[in-house]
N, C-alpha and C positions, 0 to 999 in steps of 0.2 A: 422291239418295243421302243417307243420314242417318248420323251418327256412331254411333248405336246399332247400325246394321246392321254397321258395321265392327267394333265391339267384339264383337258376337255371333259374327261369323265367327272372329275370333282366339280368343275364349273357347272355341269349339267346335273349336279346333285346325285350322281351315281356312286355306289360304293366302290372303294378301291380294294383290290385283292392284296394278299400278302406279297405277291410277286410285284405288283405295282409299287407298293410302299418300299420293298427292298431295293427295287431298281432306282427309285428316287434317292434313297439314303446313300446307296453305293455310289451313284453318279455325283451327288453333291459333295460327298467326302473326297472323291477322287478327282474333282474339278472338271468332270465332263458335262456337268449341268451348271449353268451360269447362275449368278445371283439373281438376275432379272427373271429367269425361269422359275427358280425356287420361290421368289417373291410372289409370282403369279399363283403358284400352287398353294402357298401359305394363305394368300388372300381368299382363294376358293374354299380352303378348309375353314378359314375364319367365318366365311359367310354361310357355308352349307354344312359344316360340322363333320364329325366322324362318329360312327357308332362304336360300341365297346370293342367289337372284334377288330375294327380298324385301329382304334386307339391302342389296343394290346399289341397288334402287329407293328405299329409305329414305335412303341416303347421297346419291343424286343429288337427291332432292326437298329434302333439307336444304341441300345445296350451293347449289342454285339458289333458295333462299328469300330470298336477299339478294344483296349485291354479291360479286364475286370480285376479289381484289386483283391489280392489274397491277404486277409487280415489275420490269418492263423498264427502269424509270428507275434501278434499282440496278445498278451496274457489277459484272460478274463473276458467278460461280456462287453461287447462293443455296441454303443448306442449312437445314433445319428439324429440330427434335428434339422428341420428346414421350415422356412416361412415362405408363403406364397407372395410375400412382398407387401410392405406397408410404409407409410410416411413416418419417419422417425423410428423405424423398427431396428433397434440395435440389440435385440434380445440375445442373439447368438453370442455376442461378446460378453454377455453376463452369465448365461446359463452354462456355457461350456466350462468355465473355470469352477463354477459352483458344483457341477456334477463330477468333474474331475477331483475336486476336493473331497467328495464323498467316496472316492475309490472306484468310480465307474469310468471306463475308457470312452472318450469321445473322439471318434475319427471323422472329422468334418471337412468336406470339400464344399466350398462356397462359390457364389457367383458374383458377378458385377451388377451394377445398377441396371434396371430394366424399366424403360419408360420413366415415369415420375418417381418410381420407388428406388431407394438407394440399395447398394450392394455391399455385403460384408467385406469383399476383397478391396473395394475402393476405400472403405473406412480403415481397414488395416494398413493400407499403403499410405494413409494420411499420418501414420506414426513414423517419425524420422527413422529411416534405415531398415524398416521391416519389409521382408520379402514374403510373397505368397507362393513363390515358385520353388516348392520343395521337391526333391527327388522322392521316389517311392521309398527308398531306404531311409532318407531323412524323416519322411512322414511317419513311417512305422516306428523308428527309434524314438522320435519325439513323443508319440502317443504312449509308448511303453515307459519312458522316463518321466514325463511331466504329467501324463494323464489325458492330454488332448493336444490336437494340432488343428489349425485353421489354414487351409491351403486352397489354391486354385486347382482346377482340373489339369492334369498333365496332358501333354499334346496327344497322347494315345488313349486317354480315358474319355469315352463317349465323344469322339471328335465331331460326330454328327450334331450333337446338341450344342457343342461349343460354337459351331458355325451358325446353326439355326438360331441360337439364343441371340447372337449379335444382330442377325438379320431381322428377327422379329421386332427388336427394339426400335428399329428405324423404318419399319414398313407398316406400322399400324395394325400388327397382327399379334399383339401381346395378349389381348383379352379373349383367348379361345380356350375353352376347357380341355379339349383333347390335346392341344399343343402344350398347355400348362402341365397337365397330368403326365404326358409322355416325357416332357423335359425333366420334371422333378423325379419321376420314378426311374427313368433310365439312369440318372446320376446316382440316386440312392441305392439302387440294386447293384450298380457297378462299383460302388464304394465299399461294398462287402460287409456292412454292419449287420449285427444280429437282430436289432430292432430299431425302430425310428419313431420320432414324434414329429408330426407335421402341424404347424400353426397356420391354419387356413383363414385368411382375412376376408372380410366382406365389408362393403360400405363405399362411400364416395371416393376414398383414397386407395381402394383395392381393385384388382382385376374383376373380382366377383362383386357386383354391386348390391346383391341381396343375400340374406342368409340362406335362402332356398337354393340359390345357385352355388354358394359355397358348400352347402350340404351335398349337392350333386357331385361336385368336384371331389369332396372327401370320400364319398362312396366309391367313385371310380378308382381312386388311389388305394383304398382299402382292398378292393377286388384284385387289383394288380399285385399288391403286397401279399395277399393270402395265396395267390397262385404261385408265389415264389417262396412260400413258407417263412415269411417274415412277420414278426409281431409289429403292430402299428397302432398308434393312438393319434387321432386327429383332433386338435383343439380349434374350435371355431370362435373367432374373436372379432369384434367390431373395429373397423378402420374408418369410421365417419370422422373421427378426430385424430390428429397426429398422436403417435405413441410417445409419451415423454414430453420433454420440453425442447430438445435439440433436434433440428432437422438439417442434415448436411453430411459432412464426412468427419472432419477432425473434431467438431463440437459434439457429434454423437459419440465418438470414442471417449471423449472426456466425461460425458454424462454416464456412460456405462461404467467407466473406471470409478467415478465418484460414487455411484450406487454401491459398488462392491466395497468401497471404503466406509461409507456411511449410509447403510440401507434405511435407517430411520429418518433420514432427511431427503429421501428420494421421492420423485413423483409417484403418487400412489398407484396410478394405473400401470405405469411401467414396472413398478415393483411387484404388483399383483400378478401381472402377466409372466414376469420372469420366474416368480415362485411357482406358479402353476405348471409352466412348461418344464422347469427343472424337476418338479415332483413327478410328473408323468415319465420323464426320462429315467428317473431313479426307480420308479415303480416297475417299468418294463424290465429293467436290468435285474432287480432283486425279487420281484413278485410280491413285494410288500403291499399292504393296502395303501390307498391313496392318502389317507389320513396319516399313516406312519411315514410315508415318503415325504409328505409336506412338512411334517415336524422335523425330519432329518435335514431337510433343506433349510428351514428357518434356523436350526441350531448351527449348521456349518456356516451359513451366511453371516451370522453374528460372531463367528470365531475368528474372522480375519484370514482364514486359509484361502478362500477364493481369490483375494487380492494378490497373494503370493503366487498363486497359479497363473494369474493373468500376467504378472511381471515376468515369471519364468518363461512363458510363451513368447513375450516380446523379445526377451534377451536371446532366446533360442532361434528366433526367426529373423534376427537382425543380420545384415550383411557386414555391418561395421563393428566397432568395438562392443562386444557383448556386455561389458561392464558399465557402459555409458548410462547415466541416469535417465530414466523415462521422463521425458518432458512433454506434457500434454497441455502446456499453457496455450490459451486461445486468444490471440491478439490480432484480429483481422485489421486490414488497413483502412477499411471504410465501414461505417455503421450508420443505419438510419433507424431512429426510434419511431414506432407506430403507436399512436395514442388512441384511447377510446374516445368516441365522439361525445359532444356535450349532452346529447340525449341519452347516453348510456347510463343506466342505473340497474342495480341488482346483481345478476350473476351471468357468467359465461355459460350459455346453453350448448353452443357448438362452435368449433373452429374447423371449417371445412377442409378436410385433409387433402382432397384433390387440388384445391386452389393453392394451398400451402406447398404441396409437392411440386406443382408447376412453377411457382415463384422460386423455390429453391433450385430447381433445374435451370430456369432462365438466368438466375444469378451466377450460375457456373458450377453448381454442385452435381449436375448430371450432364448427360450427353444428348445432343440433337442428332449427331452423326457418329458413326463408328470411330472416326478419326479425332473427335473432340478430346481435348485435354481438360482434366478436371481442375477446378480451383478448390483445393481442400479447405480453404477458409470460408468459402461461400456457404450460405444457408440462412436458417431462421432460428431464433431463440425465443421461445414462448415465455413471457413473464407471467402471463395468466393462462390457465388452462380450464377445461370443462369443470364446472362446479365452483370456480373461484369467484369471490365477490369482486365487483368492479364499480368504479365511479368515473365521472367525466374527467378526461385528460390523464387518466392512469396510463402508463406505458404498458401496453398489452403484449408487445413483442418487439424484437429488434431484427433487422435484416443485415446480413454481413456479406462482404465480398472483398476481393483484392483489387478491385477497380471501382471507380465512382458508381454510385447507385442512383438511378433515375427515380425521382419522386413518385413516378407512376406506380412503382412497385409498392409503395406505402399505401396508395389508394386501393390497389388490388387486395392488399393484406387486410385493410380495414373492412372491405366488403366480404371477407371470408368469415367474419365473426357474427354470430347470432346471440342476442342477449335475452335474458328472462328476468322477470320481476320476482319469480319464485325460486327457492333453492333447487339446485340441480345435483344429482348424484354423480360424483366424480369417477366412480368405478364402473367399467363396462362389464356386463355379464358375459359369461363364456359357456359354451356347451361342448360336449365331447362325444365322438364316435370312435369305437375301438374295433380291432379285428376280433374274430370269434374266440381266439384263445385267451383274450383279455376281457371279454364281455362279462358283465356281472348279471 
């Protein structure tokens, strides 16, 4: 077998066998297949797709390309959470300490930014001294002691996905349902959790541009999970607008931390999403009704316990003095204010998430190539969000970076906003698909 034969088959829209897929994964992990050859196959898959049998074969090949974590040393039910990626999506930083404060263990392996969407690992590393490189022993001990850990994949955990993930980011092959599903589910299954909640985004700032496509992705992942005897809930939520007010890295961490400290002052859409995802994680673990789970989340969120959990996680994952004060002050070197035009009257109807995500990436908050270094202070801060009243010359957002910002960025940012003369609902509706054991 030769990789060119596999590429030719998929290029000509022919189905790949389990053997084809296993050959590709083994070769890429073992460096006998080059990046440029893998890129060609990824693009052929992006264009021609994979059927469910191919997607399942790819998931299993990636799953078994390395170690599978044994979480039996962690007491109690273990729940995981994943988002398919969104602009301003810092929900993991919020829900993990909330659920841990409720007594449910969260063993979370996260990823880096992909395309215009940010990654939890990049955000964590924006906190001075925090490391995402935990050994398996450190990871297990931290989940047992604190209730949760947020770490990167170890070198031996799904190494196929680790390599393909970085390659997809820079080859225009991010928005492929089979590649998204196999990437997510191989990591989730290898992570060893008992159940999982997947936040599947759709809209301009997501890989799935429509709710119909997001639903298809959710169904694929539910099928894969059920075949592995895992409980799963998929929450479908809109990403036409950024989530919350901060888009970047360090400023997103600050927004998440501030929400945990003062939930009543948080952005309503971010707060609502965080409560819903937390409730489903708690529901999976306890088998309570969703209403009971949601009330438990609200109670613990206002108790102050999740803030303590967040701080414990930061101290545990610091490489330097663990007693050092957590400093999330956000003082970028350069700022540019973006004002509403003189004809703007009424309300913010939409702030295009895709445009804002691209601006944030171009400012330095994301990567154009695998070798790019991030500017943790780069990004966007929304002073007005969907549903807010606005008048001419109001500052609607600020752009941040550690180097001078070209005024062209402000022009692009202004063009991302749509105004309405009528009031606009600030809260985006969500829908849910569950695995059979959780279906009502």
